[in-house]
C-alpha positions as CSV (number, residue, x, y, z in Angstrom):
1,X,0.0,0.0,0.0
2,X,1.4,3.4,-1.0
3,X,0.2,6.6,0.6
4,X,0.5,10.3,-0.5
5,X,0.6,12.8,2.3
6,X,-0.3,16.4,1.8
7,X,1.6,18.5,4.3
8,X,-0.8,19.6,7.1
9,X,-0.4,20.5,10.7
10,X,-1.3,17.8,13.2
11,X,-3.1,18.9,16.3
12,X,-4.6,17.1,19.4
13,X,-3.9,14.5,22.0
14,X,-2.8,10.9,21.2
15,X,-2.1,7.9,23.3
16,X,0.5,5.5,21.8
17,X,-0.3,1.8,21.6
18,X,0.7,-0.7,24.2
19,X,4.4,-1.4,24.5
20,X,5.3,-4.1,22.1
21,X,8.5,-4.9,24.0
22,X,6.6,-5.2,27.3
23,X,3.7,-7.2,25.8
24,X,6.3,-9.8,24.4
25,X,7.7,-10.3,27.9
26,X,4.5,-10.4,29.8
27,X,2.9,-12.9,27.4
28,X,5.9,-15.3,27.6
29,X,6.2,-15.1,31.4
30,X,2.4,-15.7,31.8
31,X,2.7,-18.7,29.4
32,X,5.6,-20.2,31.4
33,X,3.6,-19.9,34.6
34,X,0.8,-22.0,36.1
35,X,-2.8,-21.0,36.3
36,X,-4.5,-18.2,34.4
37,X,-3.2,-14.7,33.9
38,X,-5.0,-11.7,32.5
39,X,-3.0,-9.2,30.5
40,X,-4.8,-5.9,30.0
41,X,-4.1,-3.3,27.3
42,X,-2.4,-6.0,25.1
43,X,-3.0,-4.3,21.8
44,X,-2.5,-6.5,18.8
45,X,0.2,-6.1,16.1
46,X,2.0,-8.5,13.8
47,X,4.9,-9.0,16.2
48,X,2.7,-9.7,19.2
49,X,0.6,-12.1,17.1
50,X,3.9,-13.9,16.3
51,X,4.6,-14.4,20.0
52,X,1.1,-15.6,20.7
53,X,1.3,-18.0,17.9
54,X,4.5,-19.4,19.1
55,X,3.4,-19.8,22.7
56,X,0.2,-21.5,21.4
57,X,2.4,-23.9,19.6
58,X,3.9,-24.9,22.9
59,X,0.4,-25.6,24.2
60,X,-0.5,-22.3,25.9
61,X,-4.2,-21.6,26.0
62,X,-4.9,-18.0,24.8
63,X,-8.3,-16.3,25.0
64,X,-9.0,-12.8,23.4
65,X,-11.3,-10.9,25.7
66,X,-12.4,-8.0,23.7
67,X,-9.8,-6.1,21.6
68,X,-7.2,-5.4,24.3
69,X,-7.3,-8.1,26.9
70,X,-5.7,-11.6,26.9
71,X,-6.4,-14.4,29.2
72,X,-3.3,-16.8,29.2
73,X,-3.6,-20.3,30.5
74,X,-0.1,-21.1,31.7
75,X,1.9,-24.2,30.9
76,X,3.9,-24.7,34.0
77,X,6.3,-27.4,32.9
78,X,3.9,-29.3,30.7
79,X,4.8,-29.1,27.0
80,X,2.7,-31.5,25.0
81,X,4.7,-33.5,22.4
82,X,2.0,-35.7,21.0
83,X,1.5,-35.5,17.2
84,X,4.8,-33.9,16.4
85,X,6.3,-36.1,13.7
86,X,10.0,-35.1,14.2
87,X,9.8,-34.5,17.9
88,X,10.3,-30.8,17.6
89,X,7.8,-27.9,17.9
90,X,7.5,-25.6,15.0
91,X,7.5,-21.8,15.6
92,X,6.5,-19.3,12.9
93,X,8.0,-16.0,14.2
94,X,6.8,-13.8,11.4
95,X,9.1,-10.8,11.2
96,X,9.6,-10.5,15.0
97,X,13.2,-10.6,16.2
98,X,12.1,-10.5,19.8
99,X,9.9,-13.6,19.3
100,X,12.7,-15.6,17.6
101,X,15.5,-14.7,20.0
102,X,13.4,-15.0,23.2
103,X,12.0,-18.4,22.2
104,X,15.2,-20.2,21.1
105,X,16.6,-20.8,24.6
106,X,13.1,-21.3,26.0
107,X,12.3,-24.0,23.5
108,X,15.6,-25.8,24.4
109,X,14.8,-25.5,28.1
110,X,11.3,-26.9,28.0
111,X,10.9,-28.8,24.7
112,X,14.3,-29.9,23.6
113,X,14.5,-27.4,20.8
114,X,12.4,-26.4,17.9
115,X,12.1,-25.5,14.2
116,X,12.0,-21.7,13.7
117,X,10.9,-19.9,10.6
118,X,10.2,-16.3,9.7
119,X,9.6,-13.7,7.0
120,X,11.3,-10.6,5.6
121,X,14.8,-10.2,6.8
122,X,14.2,-12.1,10.1
123,X,16.1,-15.2,9.4
124,X,19.0,-13.2,8.0
125,X,19.5,-11.4,11.3
126,X,22.5,-12.6,13.4
127,X,22.2,-15.5,15.8
128,X,25.9,-16.1,16.3
129,X,25.9,-15.4,20.1
130,X,23.5,-18.3,20.5
131,X,25.5,-20.4,18.0
132,X,28.7,-19.9,19.9
133,X,26.9,-21.1,23.0
134,X,25.5,-24.1,21.2
135,X,28.9,-25.2,20.0
136,X,30.3,-24.9,23.5
137,X,27.4,-26.7,25.1
138,X,27.1,-29.4,22.5
139,X,23.6,-28.4,21.2
140,X,22.8,-29.2,17.6
141,X,21.8,-26.3,15.3
142,X,21.3,-26.0,11.6
143,X,20.3,-22.9,9.6
144,X,19.4,-23.6,6.0
145,X,17.0,-22.1,3.4
146,X,15.5,-19.7,6.0
147,X,14.8,-22.4,8.5
148,X,16.6,-22.7,11.9
149,X,16.5,-26.0,13.7
150,X,17.9,-26.3,17.2
151,X,17.9,-29.6,19.2
152,X,19.3,-30.4,22.6
153,X,19.0,-29.5,26.3
154,X,20.1,-26.4,28.1
155,X,22.1,-27.3,31.2
156,X,23.0,-25.2,34.2
157,X,26.2,-23.4,34.0
158,X,28.0,-20.3,32.7
159,X,26.8,-18.7,29.5
160,X,28.9,-16.0,27.8
161,X,27.4,-13.3,25.6
162,X,28.6,-10.2,23.9
163,X,26.8,-7.1,24.9
164,X,27.0,-5.2,21.6
165,X,24.9,-7.3,19.3
166,X,21.4,-7.4,20.9
167,X,20.0,-7.5,24.4
168,X,17.5,-9.9,23.1
169,X,20.0,-12.8,23.6
170,X,20.3,-11.9,27.3
171,X,16.5,-11.8,27.7
172,X,16.1,-15.1,26.0
173,X,18.5,-16.8,28.4
174,X,17.1,-14.9,31.5
175,X,13.7,-16.5,30.7
176,X,15.0,-20.0,30.1
177,X,17.7,-20.5,32.8
178,X,15.4,-20.2,35.9
179,X,13.7,-23.4,34.6
180,X,16.8,-25.5,34.7
181,X,17.6,-27.8,37.7
182,X,20.7,-25.9,38.8
183,X,22.1,-22.4,39.1
184,X,23.5,-20.5,36.1
185,X,25.3,-17.3,35.2
186,X,25.3,-15.0,32.2
187,X,28.6,-13.3,31.8
188,X,28.9,-10.4,29.4
189,X,32.1,-10.4,27.3
190,X,31.6,-6.8,26.3
191,X,29.6,-3.9,27.8
192,X,25.9,-4.4,27.5
193,X,24.0,-2.0,25.3
194,X,20.2,-1.3,25.4
195,X,20.2,-1.8,29.1
196,X,16.6,-0.4,29.3
197,X,15.4,-3.6,27.5
198,X,17.1,-5.8,30.0
199,X,15.6,-3.7,32.8
200,X,12.2,-4.4,31.3
201,X,12.9,-8.1,31.3
202,X,14.2,-8.1,34.9
203,X,11.1,-6.1,36.0
204,X,8.8,-8.6,34.3
205,X,10.6,-11.6,35.8
206,X,10.3,-10.1,39.3
207,X,6.5,-9.6,38.8
208,X,6.3,-13.3,38.0
209,X,8.3,-14.4,41.0
210,X,11.7,-15.1,39.2
211,X,14.8,-13.9,41.0
212,X,17.9,-12.6,39.2
213,X,20.8,-10.8,40.6
214,X,23.4,-8.9,38.5
215,X,26.6,-7.0,39.0
216,X,26.4,-3.7,37.0
217,X,24.9,-5.6,34.0
218,X,28.2,-7.5,33.6
219,X,27.3,-10.7,35.3
220,X,23.8,-12.1,35.9
221,X,23.1,-14.9,38.6
222,X,20.0,-17.0,38.0
223,X,18.9,-19.6,40.5
224,X,17.6,-22.9,39.1
225,X,14.4,-24.7,39.9
226,X,12.4,-21.5,39.9
227,X,8.7,-21.4,39.1
228,X,6.9,-18.6,37.2
229,X,4.0,-17.4,39.4
230,X,0.9,-16.3,37.5
231,X,-0.2,-12.7,38.1
232,X,-2.6,-10.2,36.4
233,X,-0.7,-7.5,34.6
234,X,-1.3,-4.4,32.4
235,X,0.9,-3.4,29.4
236,X,2.0,0.2,29.5
237,X,1.8,2.6,26.6
238,X,4.9,2.3,24.3
239,X,7.6,5.0,24.7
240,X,9.2,3.8,21.5
241,X,6.1,4.8,19.5
242,X,5.6,8.0,21.7
243,X,8.9,9.1,20.0
244,X,7.1,9.7,16.7
245,X,4.6,12.0,18.4
246,X,7.4,13.8,20.3
247,X,8.9,14.3,16.8
248,X,5.6,15.7,15.6
249,X,5.5,18.2,18.4
250,X,9.1,19.1,17.8
251,X,8.1,20.0,14.2
252,X,5.7,22.6,15.5
253,X,2.6,20.4,15.5
254,X,0.6,21.0,18.7
255,X,0.4,17.4,19.6
256,X,0.1,16.2,23.2
257,X,1.2,12.7,24.1
258,X,-0.9,11.2,26.9
259,X,-1.3,7.9,28.8
260,X,2.5,7.4,29.3
261,X,4.0,6.1,32.6
262,X,6.6,8.7,33.8
263,X,8.2,6.0,36.0
264,X,8.4,3.4,33.3
265,X,11.4,1.0,33.1
266,X,11.2,1.3,29.2
267,X,14.5,2.6,28.1
268,X,13.0,4.7,25.3
269,X,11.4,6.9,27.9
270,X,14.7,8.9,27.4
271,X,13.0,10.5,24.3
272,X,11.4,13.1,26.6
273,X,15.0,14.2,27.7
274,X,16.4,14.0,24.2
275,X,13.6,16.2,22.9
276,X,14.9,19.0,25.1
277,X,18.5,18.3,24.2
278,X,17.7,18.6,20.5
279,X,15.7,21.7,21.1
280,X,18.9,23.6,22.0
281,X,20.7,25.1,19.0
282,X,24.3,24.1,18.0
283,X,26.1,21.0,17.1
284,X,25.6,18.0,19.4
285,X,26.3,14.3,19.6
286,X,23.7,11.7,20.7
287,X,24.7,8.2,21.8
288,X,21.8,5.9,20.9
289,X,23.4,2.6,21.9
290,X,20.8,2.2,24.6
291,X,17.8,3.5,22.6
292,X,18.5,2.4,18.9
293,X,14.7,2.3,18.1
294,X,14.5,6.0,18.6
295,X,16.9,6.9,15.7
296,X,14.1,7.3,13.1
297,X,12.0,9.9,15.0
298,X,15.2,11.6,16.5
299,X,16.6,12.0,12.9
300,X,13.5,13.8,11.9
301,X,13.9,16.2,14.8
302,X,17.5,16.6,13.9
303,X,16.7,17.5,10.3
304,X,14.8,20.6,11.3
305,X,16.8,21.9,14.3
306,X,19.5,24.6,14.1
307,X,22.8,22.6,14.1
308,X,24.4,19.4,13.2
309,X,23.4,16.2,15.1
310,X,25.8,13.2,15.1
311,X,24.1,9.9,16.2
312,X,26.7,7.5,17.5
313,X,26.6,3.9,18.9
314,X,24.4,3.0,16.0
315,X,26.1,-0.1,14.4
316,X,23.4,-2.5,15.4
317,X,20.8,-0.5,13.5
318,X,22.2,-2.2,10.3
319,X,20.6,-5.5,11.4
320,X,17.0,-4.3,12.1
321,X,14.0,-4.8,9.9
322,X,16.0,-2.7,7.4
323,X,19.6,-1.4,7.5
324,X,18.3,1.6,9.4
325,X,21.4,3.7,9.0
326,X,21.0,3.4,5.3
327,X,17.2,3.7,5.2
328,X,17.0,6.7,7.6
329,X,19.6,8.4,5.5
330,X,17.7,7.6,2.3
331,X,14.4,8.8,3.8
332,X,15.7,12.2,4.8
333,X,17.7,12.6,1.6
334,X,14.6,11.8,-0.5
335,X,12.8,14.6,1.4
336,X,15.5,17.2,0.8
337,X,17.7,16.7,3.9
338,X,21.4,16.4,4.1
339,X,22.7,13.3,5.9
340,X,26.2,11.7,6.1
341,X,26.2,7.9,6.8
342,X,29.1,6.1,8.5
343,X,29.6,2.5,9.5
344,X,28.3,3.0,13.1
345,X,27.0,6.6,13.0
346,X,24.8,9.1,11.2
347,X,25.3,12.9,10.9
348,X,22.2,15.0,10.2
349,X,22.7,18.6,9.1
350,X,19.7,20.5,10.4
351,X,18.0,23.6,9.2
352,X,17.7,22.6,5.5
353,X,14.1,22.9,4.4
354,X,12.4,19.6,3.6
355,X,10.9,19.7,0.2
356,X,8.9,16.5,0.0
357,X,9.3,13.6,-2.3
358,X,9.0,9.8,-2.4
359,X,10.2,7.6,0.4
360,X,10.7,3.8,0.1
361,X,9.4,2.4,3.4
362,X,11.8,-0.5,3.1
363,X,9.2,-2.8,4.8
364,X,10.2,-1.1,8.0
365,X,7.5,0.3,10.3
366,X,9.7,2.9,11.9
367,X,10.9,4.3,8.6
368,X,7.4,4.6,7.4
369,X,6.2,6.4,10.6
370,X,9.2,8.7,10.6
371,X,8.5,9.7,7.0
372,X,4.9,10.4,7.8
373,X,5.9,12.8,10.7
374,X,8.6,14.5,8.5
375,X,5.9,15.2,5.9
376,X,4.2,17.7,8.2
377,X,7.3,19.9,7.8
378,X,7.6,19.5,4.0
379,X,6.8,22.1,1.4
380,X,5.4,19.6,-1.0
381,X,3.5,16.2,-0.8
382,X,5.3,13.1,0.4
383,X,4.6,9.6,-1.1
384,X,5.4,6.7,1.3
385,X,5.8,3.3,-0.4
386,X,4.9,0.3,1.6
387,X,2.9,2.2,4.2
388,X,1.3,-1.0,5.5
389,X,4.5,-1.8,7.3
390,X,3.0,0.0,10.4
391,X,1.0,-3.2,11.1
392,X,4.2,-4.7,12.5
393,X,4.0,-2.6,15.7
394,X,1.3,0.2,15.3
395,X,-1.6,-1.0,13.3
396,X,-3.7,2.1,14.1
397,X,-1.0,4.6,13.2
398,X,-2.7,5.9,10.1
399,X,-6.0,6.2,11.9
400,X,-4.3,8.2,14.7
401,X,-2.5,10.4,12.1
402,X,-5.8,11.2,10.4
403,X,-7.6,12.0,13.7
404,X,-4.9,14.5,14.4
405,X,-5.6,16.2,11.1
406,X,-3.2,14.4,8.8
407,X,-4.2,14.6,5.1
408,X,-3.5,11.5,3.1
409,X,-4.9,9.2,0.5
410,X,-4.1,5.7,-0.7
411,X,-2.6,5.5,-4.2
């Protein structure tokens, strides 16, 4: 679906959807527990549907109560194996990196492995941190023709992970290791980036009765023989998505973001501080190693501010749904901006009028949304190719955009 946006001021209040990152974590914890858990404000998206589909493959009972509430019938330690010809469960992860990386060690811990498939760039995204562990622990894995098969059993012990690839590997192990029959440790071999996402994991585990200790995010100690304790929870609104509406406000659209938790453990809450940092004129540097998902909306802010903005700590953005250093650069360039791309950084030269143009959404929800916000500051219409990509994380984005006064039509 391609959309043409006529530049128009957005105005009004908007509540971002439920946090996708938090919903993934709460659903998995509830599924691994016993009893029935209710998860409120669990708005649907393609990524969340992928996690629900995979937990259902394990045998989790899932009820949809209205549009935004889930009732999860937890598994405990009972994973049904009957009727599986090759003895392995099959997991369709869609395009969700969180689903894939969280579920790999969990499947090994409770089901002896699994067969994982996905779409888009998902199965091209690196899994080497897990593969290195598998080789050390004697766990079989094979990745061929877009299918990843893992077979074996996690055992208690020491697990070494690099901290500069993705915090999702840490989260996956933090979920799986408490289920083993002995104590384990995760040792970081390089400083951990995206700590906010690990904080979200630790907070979720704590809510479900799982105890984890850590030493400044360098070493995590996880006791074995722990049991996930079912509890009713609510998914917070998503600070990552709020970033786009903060960008809209930055571009002189009188938009108010509401419904956010000011005491959230979501790392992307930092967007509220970065908003004011970018509001000051002059050349600045912004390290996004702990908030990589904010680059698209922050880059739009940078394009209109007075000064040069250099975004650093960005190497991991090349392995997202798109190569986001390249696609952010291409988006702003297509709209008349001036951007310099480096292997692990991006420099945006602000104050150059955005003229409009055609943006390839690159099948990346965050690129599409960033282009839509940038369109409000353009002097001519903006065409966004592949605008349906918002379904991955924010299916109602275009509805909210129009409610705020956005003018668009489908081509």
